[in-house]
N, C-alpha and C positions, 0 to 999 in steps of 0.2 A: 662340671658337664655331665649329657644323656650318658656319654663315654662310659662313665666310669660307672655303670650298672650291669655293664657286661664283662662274662670274664676275659674273653682272646676278641683281640680286634676283627678276627675273622666274623664271628658273631655278631661285632657290632655293625662292622661293614652291608653283610647281607640285611641286618633290620634299617639301615640307614637305607637301602634299596626296597625294603616293601612299605617301608612309611613315606615315602617318595611316590611310588607308584599309587600307594591311598589317597594320597594328600590330590595327586594332577589326576585321581580316577574321580573324585569327590568334584575337585573343580569344574572339569569338563564334559558332566554329565548335567545337559540343558534338560532331561525328563524329572518326574516326580520321583523322591527317593526313597524309601518308604524303612524307617528304620521300628526294627521287634527287637520288645525289650524283656527281663522276667521282670516281675512285679515285687520282688523283697528291696532293702536299700539299696542293693549294691546296682542292680538292674534301674530300679526308678535316677537310680544317679548316674547312671550309665546313659539311660535315654535323656534327662533331662542334659547331658553335654552335648552329645551330640545336637539336640534342639537349637542349644543355647547357640553352639558351632554354625548349623545349616542354616537360622536365621540371621546371624551377620554375617553369612556369605551369600544373603537372598537369595538360595534354595527355594525350591517346591519339595516339602515334605510333607509325611503323615506318618504319625508314630502310633503302634500299637503295643500293647501291655500284654503276657500271658504270663500264667502259670507255667506250664510244663510247652517246649516245644517240637510236638506231635509230630509224626507222619503227616495225622492229618492235616495239621494246619499248613505247615510245609506244602501238599500236595495242593492245597487252596490257594495259597502263594504262587505255585504251578500254573493254575488256571486260570487266576488276576493275571499273569504275567504273559501266557499265551491269546486271553480274552485282548488287553489291550496291544500287544502288538501286533492280531490281525485284523482292530481297529482302525490302527493307524498306519498299512500297508503299504501305499498310497503315498506316505510323506516319504522323500527323499531326506530327511533327516533322521537318519538311524538312531543316533544319539539322544533324539526326543520322543522317540517310540519307545523304546523299553524302558522301563522300571527299575531301577537301584536298590536291592535289597542292604540293608546293613543288620547283620543282626550283633545283637549284645547282650554280652553274659548268656549265649548261647550257641550254638552253630556248630560248634567243634565237634561236638558229639554228633551231628545229627547229618554233618558232612556228606555225606556218601543221598539220604536224601534230596538234601540241596544240589546235590550234582547230577540224580535222576530228573529231574526236576527244570534242571538249563537253567536257574536264574542265574541271575547276572546280579554277582554280590560282592559282601567284604564282611569279616566275620572277625569280632573285636572281644574274643570269649581269654577268657581262663582256667577254665577245665580241661582236663586233661583231651588235646584230638586223636581223633582216629584217625586222620592222616596229618602227619608231620610236616606237610611241604606249604610254602609259606605264598606258593601260585599255581593254580591248573586249574584249566579252562576259563571259564569267566572268575574265577573266587576269585581273592586275595586275604588272605588270615593271619592276622598278626595276635597270637597266641604266645606266653611267655616260654611255656615248655619246651617249644620248640629252641630256644634259646637257652634251655638248660637251666631257667628260672622258675621256680618253684612257686605256682599260680593258687597254691594253697595260705603260705607264709606270707609269700613278697609283692603280690600285688595282684591285685581286683579285676574285676572287668573296666567298674569306673576307671582304676589309672590307666588300664590297658587306651581308654576313651582319651581318657587325655592325654597320655602318649596321642593321639593323633591331632588332637586340638591344640595344642602347647606351637604343633608344625605351622597354624596360624596367627602364634600370638596369641592366643587366649590363657595368660595364664594365671588368668582368676579362677578357672574351673579347676583348680587342683584343690579349694575348697570343698567341691566337690566330690573331689577324686578321695579325698579323706574321711569323708563323711562315707562312704561306701566300704571303703577299708572297716573302717570300724564297723557298718552293717554287717559285717561279712569276718568279724572278730580276731584280726589282722591286728590288732592295732597291742596286744600285748607283750613282746613290744613290737614297732612299726620296723621294719625290716629293710632292707634293699629295696627296690626300688620304690617302694609306697616309703621309705627315706626320704628318694631323694624327692619323691615330689613334696613333702613337708618342707624342705630344706629349700625350694623353689620357691613355695608358698610364701615360704618366710621372704625370702629375696626379692620378690614385687610385694610387699606387706599385703597377700591379703589373707597369709595368719598372720593374725596379729600378736599374741604369743601364746607359751606353754606356761600351765604352772600348775604344781602339785596340788591337789585340793581332795575333799571333801564329795565322796561319787555324788553326794545328796545336792549339793552346789550345780549341780549341770542344768535339773531343770529350773524350770520358770515357774516357781510351784513351792507352797508351803510345806517347810520339811516333812511333815507329819503326810503331805499326799505323795512325797519325793518317796517316800521310806515305803510307803501304804502299796506303790504300783512300782517300786523298785523288785527288779527281774534277776539282774547282777548287780549286786548279791539280792537272793532269794534268803530272806531268812522267816524261818517258818514261825519261830517262837512270835514275831511281830506281823502278821499277816491282817490283821484287823484296825483300824481305827483308834478306837479305844482302847488296848492295849499299848500303841505307839504314843497316845497323847500322854500317859500315863507315864508310859517308859520316859519320855520325855521331860517330861515336869518332875520326874524323880531326882533328875540331874544339873535340873534349874535351864531347861533349855528353852524358849518360848515357842511352843506347835507351829503357832503363824508365821515366823519369820520365814522370808525367801530366801534368802541369803547367810550364813551361820559366820557370823567374824570367825577371826581365830580361835577366841577363846574358847566357842565355843560348837567349833569345830575337833576342837583338842578333847573338849571332855566329852565331845558324842565317839569317836573313834575310841576312846580307854574304855568309856560304857559298852559300845557293842564288841570287845576283844573275845568274850568271852561265847558268844555267839556269830562271829562273822568273821572271813580269815582279814591281816590286814590291805594286804595287795586287792581285796575287791574293792576295799571301801573307800584307801585310798589313791586315788588315781593322777594321769596325767591329763588335764583339761584343753583340749584347744578349740581358741576361742579366735574366730574366723567372721572376715568382713560378710555378714547376712545378716539380714534381719533373725535371722535365730544365729546369736553370737556362738551357741555353745555348738561343739561338731557332736557331738554323744549325745545331745538331748535332739538335732535336726536327724539324726539317724533313725532317733525311735521313734518320730513323729511320722517319717516316711515308712520306716517300719508299721507300725501299725494301717497306715493308708493304702498300703500294700496288704496287707493280710484280713483288711475287711473290705475287699474288693474296689477299692476306688484309689488304684493307681494315679488317676489321672490327676487328682486334689494332690499325691505327691509332687509330683511334676509340677503342680502350681506351685505348691510351696517351696523346693526349690529354685525357682524362679522368682522367687518371692512376690509371690501375690497374698497381699494381705487378706486376704476372704479365703482362698484355700487356708491358709493357715491357720484361721480364726477353724475353720474344720476339722482342719488335723491335730489340734488342739485338747479338741470336745472329743474326737472320735480315738487319741491318745488314751483316753479316761477308758470310755466304754472296753475297747480293746483290752488294755490292762483289769480290766474288772471281771471282766472274759478270762483273763488267762490266772489271775490270782484264784478267782473261782475252782476251776480246772484240774489248778493244783491239787487244791483243795479235796476234789473228788476224785483224782487221779486213781484209780486199779492198778498195781503194776503187776503184771505176770512176770516167771523166770525162768529159763531153760538154762541152761549149763552155762552159756557164755555171752545172753543175752537179755536183757529184757523189752518188756514189749506191753505196750497199753493203746486203747482203744479211744480216741480222741476225737475233738471236730475238726473241720477245714477250716486252715489259718492259724490252726497254734501247735497243731502238733509240732511242727520241727522246735518253738519254740520251748514247750513245756521238757520235752527231751532231751532239748540243750543245759535244761533247766534240772533236772533229773540225775544224769549223768553220774556214777561214782567210778564204779571200778566195776561193770559192766558196758556195753557201748545200749541206746532204750532205741528203739526203733517207734515211732507213734504211728497210728493208722487210722486211719478216715473212711468210708461206703463214700463211691461216686461213682452209679449208674452199677453196673458190675463189675465194676473195679472197687479194687482199695489200691488208693494212695498210702505210700509211705515216705516217712520221714525220719532215717537215723543218722545219731549223733554218737558222736563218740568225745574223747578231751587228747590235753598233750599227753598225758601219762600213758593211755594205751595206744596210742599212735606210736609212739619209743620204743614200745613191748612190739611193737610190729600190724597194727589192725591198719586195716584198709579200707575202706566202708563203699569204696567205687567199686572194687571190686566184689565185696558183696553184694552189694547192689547190682552190677551187673548180671546176674545170672536169673532177674527176672524176665529175660530173653527166652527162658524156659517154663517161664509159667504164664505164658500169655500176655505181658507186657514187656516193658524195658524199664532201664536203671541206669544212674551213674553220677557221677559228681566227686568231694573231693576226701581225699583219705578219712577226712573228720567228722565229716557231715553229707550226706547223699541221699537220693532219694529215688524210691521206685514205685511202679505201676504192676500192677498181678491182677488176673483176673480174681473173683472171690472165692470162686470154689477152690485154687489153690494153693489157699493162704498157709494151711497148716504144714504142708509140703515144703512150701517157701520157707518159711520158718527154722521147720528143722534142719534146710541147706544152709542155711545163713548160719545157724547156730554152728555147724559143723564146720564152717572155710572160719568165723571166729576164732571158734578153738585151734584149728589149723596154724593161723596166724602169729597167735599169742601165745603160740608154743604147748599151752597146755590147757586145760577145763578149767575156767574159772568157778568153785565150785561154790553154790547158794549159801 
């Protein structure tokens, strides 16, 4: 039962009240519903859950995918809402006049801008909220942090969206919630609400099975390609086709096999022990009722689509469109080739407590997460007069006190904004302020970790 995910009956009652209000708000709305979601895997699965749900409810909807929910975007939505209301001010059915906005994987950190624009809105987010209320003005907010649930470990935005969809009995959408959680790296292991969603997906047979397997069997690719394009784990010693093929042949493994049998899997696991952690090589595979039947591979395809600027194709993949799946598989290869090249070319700069590099839009977050070891890593790329920054840590650094949400929030002092999770966060600053920003972040991280990490 869903009650089991809450720490006490009061939290469950509050949740039950807000989920019912969200359900009623959606059901009773007769006008356009605008879904605004993020471009990463969690955002795309969140958007796909909402699209499927609204389609089944016979609602008029429009989906927009954004990289960042800036004040400028919210102001444009505000203008859209006002213009829509003004053009329909003679209509007596006010519920048909206004636009209902559903923000997925964003909104809780930008709630003041949403309030200032007087939007009629539902926020389905898992990032730390600025306002810890479930309901205010015309806004309903469902966010795990309000109930004492960790949105960085126990549930992602797609999970929050699934909690709404399941109110209508759409349990099949659990597979998209799990895919979103894998994309947000909450699967090692699944905890809290994520575990509840898995169990519900298994109960209704949408998650067909969970099995221990080698990571390279997750992909619908020959094993040499699976190894070449893998970045979790990334094995620097095996970063080109010739090296990998020679390596596999040395251990009598056919490089062109798409699925390794038990014997080959064991041989490869033993062969890789000198250059990779067993916990990265042997994983839990989630076999789902979807044309892409491995949730990890589905998350990788969606991530590639989002990062390559074709999020709409990612939505199509989530909705099992054959042409979109074909495009996504091609995009995945191209995207991973870019990542591998960037990993080879990346030059790391070090301060006392952080490392940073200059990269390209769409890849900095992933490259930063791959490169994290004993210091958090910041990936930086140029966009107009701004620098966009993706910061990444790891579990060990977080356990020592790292909180990148706090570190990135100081971007407000440097002509921009920022926020996210303790282990992964982002920021935007004016280019002229980069040196001061990096110095400040370095000091904050040093304080959080309790000492300076020496080079």
